[in-house]
Structures are given as C-alpha cells and as structure tokens.
N, C-alpha and C positions, 0 to 999 in steps of 0.2 A: 504495499499502500505504500506506504516510503517516499519507494522507487515510481509512483506514479505522476503520484503528487509532483515531485522531481522533476520530469521527463513533463507530465503539462506544460508544467511554468515554462520550461523551452521552449516546445509547442506552438503556445501562446503566442511567446513571444518574438518566435520566426513572425507567426502570423503577420501580430500587431507591423513587426518589416517591410515582411509580403505585400502590404495595406495599400503603404504610402501613396504606392509607383501611378497604380488604381486607377491613386483619387480625380485625380485632375484630366480623363476619361468620361466622367460623373454628370453630368449633366445638374449643379451648382454650382453660388457662386461662389468667386475666388473668396473672400470672406470666411464662408463657412468650406472649403477647402479649405483655410490657416489655420480656419478650427480643430477640423477632424484630424488631417499632417501633427498641427501643434502634440494632439491628445495620443494620438498613436508612438510617437517618438516617445515624449513620457511615460509611458504605460509599458511601450516597448522594454525602454531601460529596464523599470519597473518589476516585472518579467523576471525578467536578465538574471537582471540581481539579485533575485530573492531565489531564482535556482538555484544560480552558483553560493548565494550563504545554506541554502537548505541541502546540499549536494557535502558545501567541504561541513557543515556542521554535522551528517548525515557519517560521512565518513566519523570524525571522532567518533560520534556512539558507538559503533562497532569497535572504536578500536578496544575504550573499557568495555563494552559487552566482551572483548575477544580474550583483553589481558586477563 
C-alpha cells in the first residue's frame, strides 16, 4: 500500500507536467491558460516532492524494521 501511494504521487506529478503543453490548444482565454499553467506547475512540484519525501521516509522505516 505504501508503494502504491508513492507511485501514485509520482504519476500525478507526471500527468500535471504533461498537461501543460496541451493547454494552448484548448479553447480558453489566455488568462485562464496562465492560471491553469501556474496551478499545474505548483501541483506537479507538490506531488513530486511529496513522492520524493515519501520514498525517502519509506526507506528509512524499512531500514529500522530490518535492524
């Protein structure tokens, strides 16, 4: 279950970053494109750093359990 959550955060990060280049081709205003791009960048970074933190802490816990 822990790996599933970690990899889900990584996938969400990738999806957020992959959605950014698609935005100019959607029929919305430039202000909305800018707002969505900003939101996707922030969300992608939050998901990525959550994944990195989750994996780092997961390895530390595994080492403590094995010791």
